[in-house]
Backbone as CSV, one residue per row, in Angstrom:
resi,resn,N_x,N_y,N_z,CA_x,CA_y,CA_z,C_x,C_y,C_z
1,UNK,9.867,-25.816,25.513,9.666,-24.414,25.836,8.298,-24.283,26.509
2,UNK,8.281,-23.719,27.698,7.012,-23.571,28.404,6.240,-22.363,27.877
3,UNK,5.047,-22.195,28.385,4.156,-21.139,27.900,4.746,-19.744,28.110
4,UNK,5.354,-19.524,29.270,5.951,-18.209,29.559,7.076,-17.892,28.583
5,UNK,7.939,-18.877,28.302,9.032,-18.667,27.353,8.501,-18.387,25.950
6,UNK,7.431,-19.058,25.555,6.824,-18.796,24.249,6.269,-17.379,24.176
7,UNK,5.645,-16.940,25.268,5.102,-15.585,25.319,6.218,-14.550,25.214
8,UNK,7.309,-14.755,25.939,8.444,-13.828,25.858,9.044,-13.805,24.458
9,UNK,9.188,-14.966,23.854,9.746,-15.055,22.512,8.884,-14.292,21.508
10,UNK,7.579,-14.478,21.596,6.663,-13.783,20.688,6.707,-12.278,20.906
11,UNK,6.756,-11.847,22.164,6.783,-10.411,22.427,8.087,-9.781,21.952
12,UNK,9.199,-10.499,22.060,10.472,-9.952,21.571,10.476,-9.837,20.053
13,UNK,9.801,-10.756,19.391,9.733,-10.717,17.934,8.782,-9.630,17.452
14,UNK,7.643,-9.475,18.123,6.588,-8.578,17.653,6.668,-7.158,18.213
15,UNK,7.511,-6.944,19.220,7.558,-5.624,19.835,8.957,-5.274,20.331
16,UNK,9.918,-5.130,19.401,11.279,-4.775,19.842,11.362,-3.313,20.253
17,UNK,11.944,-3.065,21.402,12.150,-1.708,21.885,13.607,-1.364,21.661
18,UNK,13.847,-0.199,21.057,15.206,0.163,20.663,15.701,1.379,21.438
19,UNK,17.015,1.442,21.574,17.687,2.609,22.125,18.788,2.965,21.134
20,UNK,18.903,4.236,20.772,19.877,4.674,19.774,21.027,5.410,20.452
21,UNK,22.245,5.101,20.002,23.432,5.748,20.545,24.354,6.159,19.408
22,UNK,24.691,7.440,19.366,25.661,7.947,18.412,27.022,7.866,19.094
23,UNK,27.899,7.008,18.573,29.210,6.791,19.191,30.302,7.639,18.548
24,UNK,29.919,8.683,17.818,30.902,9.560,17.206,30.686,9.743,15.722
25,UNK,29.470,9.597,15.275,29.148,9.649,13.849,28.956,11.080,13.350
26,UNK,28.801,11.192,12.042,28.568,12.489,11.404,27.094,12.869,11.424
27,UNK,26.240,12.014,11.953,24.788,12.168,12.062,24.024,11.758,10.810
28,UNK,24.704,11.328,9.758,24.008,10.856,8.563,23.150,9.633,8.870
29,UNK,23.703,8.686,9.609,22.951,7.475,9.978,21.820,7.807,10.943
30,UNK,22.055,8.772,11.825,21.025,9.156,12.787,19.813,9.760,12.081
31,UNK,20.058,10.504,11.016,18.964,11.070,10.234,18.157,9.956,9.582
32,UNK,18.842,8.928,9.077,18.146,7.807,8.446,17.403,6.960,9.485
33,UNK,17.952,6.837,10.694,17.238,6.137,11.767,15.946,6.890,12.078
34,UNK,16.034,8.215,12.185,14.842,9.030,12.445,13.818,8.862,11.324
35,UNK,14.294,8.808,10.085,13.382,8.613,8.951,12.696,7.257,9.021
36,UNK,13.423,6.241,9.463,12.822,4.893,9.532,11.743,4.814,10.605
37,UNK,11.795,5.706,11.584,10.795,5.727,12.647,9.630,6.664,12.333
38,UNK,9.750,7.437,11.259,8.716,8.393,10.872,7.592,7.680,10.108
39,UNK,6.468,8.355,9.898,5.313,7.717,9.260,5.561,7.122,7.871
40,UNK,6.489,7.662,7.107,6.690,7.138,5.748,7.140,5.681,5.767
41,UNK,8.063,5.333,6.642,8.565,3.957,6.716,7.909,3.184,7.852
42,UNK,7.362,3.874,8.829,6.491,3.340,9.855,7.029,2.093,10.555
43,UNK,8.059,2.290,11.358,8.627,1.187,12.133,7.622,0.615,13.127
44,UNK,6.614,1.398,13.469,5.614,0.920,14.423,4.808,-0.252,13.877
45,UNK,4.758,-0.404,12.546,4.053,-1.565,11.994,4.751,-2.869,12.365
46,UNK,6.049,-2.782,12.690,6.797,-3.945,13.167,6.766,-4.041,14.684
47,UNK,6.115,-3.082,15.336,6.071,-3.050,16.786,7.254,-2.339,17.402
48,UNK,8.090,-1.710,16.586,9.291,-1.038,17.076,8.896,0.197,17.873
49,UNK,9.514,0.318,19.033,9.279,1.482,19.892,10.623,2.022,20.346
50,UNK,10.827,3.312,20.152,12.077,3.936,20.589,11.963,4.284,22.067
51,UNK,12.931,3.852,22.828,12.940,4.069,24.263,13.905,5.190,24.633
52,UNK,13.603,5.901,25.688,14.456,6.974,26.164,15.494,6.503,27.163
53,UNK,15.386,5.260,27.594,16.310,4.707,28.577,16.789,3.336,28.117
54,UNK,18.090,3.065,28.208,18.572,1.733,27.826,18.059,0.640,28.752
55,UNK,17.601,1.004,29.928,17.098,0.021,30.890,15.802,-0.635,30.436
56,UNK,15.137,-0.031,29.445,13.884,-0.579,28.937,14.010,-1.134,27.525
57,UNK,15.201,-1.091,26.955,15.382,-1.460,25.547,15.845,-2.901,25.377
58,UNK,15.464,-3.475,24.238,15.898,-4.819,23.848,17.052,-4.755,22.857
59,UNK,17.038,-3.718,22.022,17.992,-3.613,20.914,18.696,-2.263,20.984
60,UNK,20.020,-2.304,20.886,20.833,-1.084,20.860,21.247,-0.808,19.423
61,UNK,20.886,0.363,18.902,21.328,0.800,17.575,22.512,1.733,17.779
62,UNK,23.653,1.394,17.191,24.864,2.195,17.344,25.267,2.755,15.988
63,UNK,25.471,4.066,15.950,25.985,4.696,14.732,27.337,5.313,15.054
64,UNK,28.223,5.294,14.083,29.532,5.930,14.230,30.598,5.045,14.840
65,UNK,31.857,5.429,14.616,32.960,4.700,15.241,33.036,5.091,16.715
66,UNK,33.696,4.287,17.498,33.831,4.598,18.919,34.989,5.578,19.095
67,UNK,34.712,6.674,19.778,35.747,7.691,20.033,36.186,7.621,21.496
68,UNK,37.248,8.339,21.788,37.728,8.408,23.173,36.639,8.903,24.120
69,UNK,35.844,9.857,23.655,34.819,10.461,24.512,33.554,9.616,24.613
70,UNK,33.292,8.733,23.650,32.049,7.962,23.685,32.237,6.524,24.161
71,UNK,33.466,6.069,24.293,33.722,4.675,24.694,33.036,4.334,26.021
72,UNK,33.236,5.161,27.032,32.639,4.883,28.336,31.113,4.947,28.284
73,UNK,30.569,5.879,27.511,29.110,5.973,27.367,28.560,4.712,26.696
74,UNK,29.248,4.218,25.671,28.832,2.991,24.990,28.793,1.825,25.975
75,UNK,29.827,1.674,26.754,29.891,0.585,27.729,28.823,0.752,28.809
76,UNK,28.598,1.967,29.267,27.559,2.215,30.275,26.179,1.845,29.748
77,UNK,25.873,2.311,28.548,24.567,2.026,27.955,24.396,0.521,27.764
78,UNK,25.408,-0.134,27.231,25.332,-1.582,26.996,25.111,-2.338,28.316
79,UNK,25.816,-1.949,29.348,25.684,-2.618,30.646,24.335,-2.364,31.305
80,UNK,23.688,-1.246,30.994,22.384,-0.938,31.573,21.255,-1.727,30.927
81,UNK,21.471,-2.215,29.723,20.416,-2.950,29.030,20.246,-4.335,29.658
82,UNK,18.997,-4.753,29.859,18.765,-6.075,30.439,19.035,-7.181,29.416
83,UNK,19.369,-8.357,29.917,19.539,-9.534,29.064,18.169,-10.121,28.767
84,UNK,17.955,-10.748,27.645,18.830,-10.766,26.478,18.730,-9.445,25.730
85,UNK,19.783,-9.119,25.027,19.828,-7.876,24.267,20.542,-8.124,22.952
86,UNK,20.288,-7.241,21.998,20.937,-7.336,20.697,21.528,-5.982,20.357
87,UNK,22.585,-6.004,19.557,23.242,-4.783,19.112,23.227,-4.754,17.593
88,UNK,22.781,-3.628,17.036,22.755,-3.426,15.589,23.688,-2.264,15.268
89,UNK,24.697,-2.520,14.437,25.632,-1.486,13.991,25.057,-0.861,12.723
90,UNK,24.738,0.425,12.796,24.097,1.135,11.688,25.149,1.884,10.883
91,UNK,25.340,1.488,9.633,26.271,2.166,8.740,27.658,1.551,8.735
92,UNK,28.524,2.147,7.942,29.889,1.643,7.767,30.794,1.973,8.943
93,UNK,30.562,3.078,9.607,31.474,3.527,10.677,31.568,2.577,11.867
94,UNK,30.456,2.049,12.391,30.615,1.144,13.523,31.294,-0.175,13.143
95,UNK,31.274,-0.505,11.862,31.903,-1.751,11.407,33.388,-1.592,11.114
96,UNK,33.775,-0.443,10.541,35.159,-0.299,10.077,35.789,1.057,10.387
97,UNK,35.078,1.940,10.994,35.472,3.337,11.255,35.399,4.202,9.997
98,UNK,35.283,3.578,8.814,35.087,4.284,7.551,36.075,5.439,7.383
99,UNK,35.621,6.637,7.079,36.511,7.770,6.826,37.198,8.281,8.091
100,UNK,36.730,7.829,9.250,37.322,8.271,10.508,38.484,7.383,10.950
101,UNK,38.758,6.300,10.226,39.852,5.393,10.584,41.176,6.156,10.579
102,UNK,41.983,5.920,11.580,43.274,6.584,11.678,43.248,7.884,12.454
103,UNK,42.065,8.358,12.791,41.971,9.589,13.575,42.490,9.326,14.987
104,UNK,43.207,10.276,15.567,43.716,10.059,16.918,42.622,9.994,17.981
105,UNK,41.417,10.426,17.661,40.327,10.378,18.644,39.438,9.147,18.489
106,UNK,39.646,8.365,17.427,38.842,7.165,17.185,39.588,5.959,17.734
107,UNK,38.915,5.201,18.605,39.566,4.044,19.240,39.177,2.721,18.606
108,UNK,38.294,2.751,17.619,38.016,1.529,16.889,36.555,1.310,16.587
109,UNK,36.281,0.216,15.876,34.894,-0.140,15.580,34.190,-0.654,16.841
110,UNK,32.889,-0.700,16.779,32.064,-1.064,17.936,32.374,-2.468,18.444
111,UNK,32.624,-3.407,17.530,32.828,-4.793,17.980,34.137,-5.008,18.737
112,UNK,34.973,-3.974,18.848,36.142,-4.052,19.726,35.729,-3.947,21.194
113,UNK,34.510,-3.446,21.454,34.070,-3.167,22.824,32.857,-3.966,23.260
114,UNK,31.906,-4.172,22.358,30.704,-4.945,22.669,30.396,-5.862,21.486
115,UNK,29.705,-6.979,21.719,29.372,-7.871,20.604,28.277,-7.266,19.725
116,UNK,28.454,-7.389,18.425,27.471,-6.877,17.466,26.759,-8.072,16.837
117,UNK,25.425,-8.021,16.846,24.622,-9.112,16.308,24.256,-8.910,14.847
118,UNK,24.003,-7.667,14.444,23.574,-7.369,13.071,24.323,-6.135,12.578
119,UNK,24.847,-6.215,11.363,25.480,-5.067,10.705,24.567,-4.601,9.581
120,UNK,24.303,-3.299,9.520,23.524,-2.704,8.435,24.497,-1.866,7.628
121,UNK,24.784,-2.296,6.413,25.778,-1.633,5.575,25.221,-0.362,4.942
122,UNK,26.139,0.552,4.636,25.767,1.771,3.931,26.366,2.994,4.588
123,UNK,26.428,4.055,3.809,26.981,5.307,4.327,26.173,6.472,3.744
124,UNK,25.055,6.785,4.319,24.312,6.074,5.350,23.409,5.011,4.728
125,UNK,22.977,4.036,5.521,22.050,3.033,4.988,20.652,3.614,4.803
126,UNK,19.916,3.006,3.925,18.542,3.437,3.671,17.655,3.040,4.851
127,UNK,16.573,3.765,5.100,15.669,3.406,6.194,15.135,1.969,6.103
128,UNK,14.896,1.488,4.867,14.417,0.118,4.706,15.448,-0.882,5.231
129,UNK,16.724,-0.621,4.973,17.788,-1.507,5.446,17.884,-1.472,6.969
130,UNK,17.683,-0.312,7.548,17.707,-0.191,9.012,16.572,-1.012,9.612
131,UNK,15.384,-0.906,9.034,14.252,-1.690,9.525,14.495,-3.184,9.367
132,UNK,15.137,-3.595,8.272,15.478,-5.009,8.100,16.464,-5.461,9.176
133,UNK,17.421,-4.597,9.514,18.377,-4.918,10.563,17.713,-5.061,11.920
134,UNK,16.780,-4.176,12.231,16.040,-4.265,13.495,15.187,-5.531,13.520
135,UNK,14.550,-5.852,12.394,13.738,-7.066,12.320,14.602,-8.316,12.512
136,UNK,15.795,-8.316,11.924,16.715,-9.452,12.096,17.157,-9.572,13.551
137,UNK,17.448,-8.447,14.188,17.830,-8.461,15.604,16.678,-8.983,16.461
138,UNK,15.448,-8.596,16.128,14.281,-9.082,16.872,14.136,-10.598,16.712
139,UNK,14.394,-11.096,15.504,14.359,-12.555,15.276,15.415,-13.266,16.115
140,UNK,16.619,-12.698,16.157,17.681,-13.294,16.958,17.318,-13.295,18.445
141,UNK,16.719,-12.209,18.912,16.274,-12.142,20.306,15.221,-13.205,20.593
142,UNK,14.244,-13.317,19.698,13.147,-14.261,19.906,13.632,-15.709,19.914
143,UNK,14.666,-15.990,19.115,15.170,-17.362,19.031,16.292,-17.637,20.035
144,UNK,16.712,-16.605,20.767,17.773,-16.791,21.754,19.154,-16.928,21.139
145,UNK,19.367,-16.360,19.958,20.628,-16.516,19.247,21.510,-15.268,19.271
146,UNK,21.250,-14.350,20.177,22.112,-13.168,20.258,23.446,-13.549,20.884
147,UNK,24.443,-12.747,20.594,25.773,-13.015,21.144,25.770,-12.733,22.638
148,UNK,26.413,-13.580,23.417,26.416,-13.362,24.862,27.215,-12.121,25.241
149,UNK,26.792,-11.497,26.307,27.471,-10.300,26.797,28.770,-10.698,27.488
150,UNK,29.883,-10.094,27.083,31.151,-10.379,27.757,31.240,-9.569,29.049
151,UNK,32.251,-9.842,29.799,32.541,-9.000,30.959,33.067,-7.685,30.400
152,UNK,32.268,-6.645,30.478,32.615,-5.352,29.894,33.151,-4.448,30.995
153,UNK,34.333,-3.909,30.766,34.933,-2.991,31.730,35.341,-1.708,31.039
154,UNK,35.495,-0.688,31.801,35.936,0.599,31.249,37.451,0.543,31.084
155,UNK,37.921,1.135,29.955,39.338,1.056,29.660,40.096,2.269,29.908
């Protein structure tokens, strides 16, 4: 590993930039994500920075099951993120659709559309668990162990 690669690896580990996307959730997980970024849990101590554009983010945080209306937005956001990137599924809904399973507007869990690197369990998960998930995603990014991006198309 050359010096530049070591520098990139260290920066990905010490300063993960995140982008949050609600794919059809009840907002319970989004409230906990906001709490994890607030001073009490202080995600900034890990170097976490919330980005307003997926084009600048390293890690995508997804809450909620994928719905008919959010599927294309999920794919657009994922495709806009530069490589390497990691995806963290926040809560039970992106993993299994939870209470929304069987709804005619829900098209499935997140991993049906994009690869998920880290799952954070809970309904909603605690802010500490969310921070652990982001830290794990940052480790995967730094070590180059994130799942490769498939050819993603709109359905």
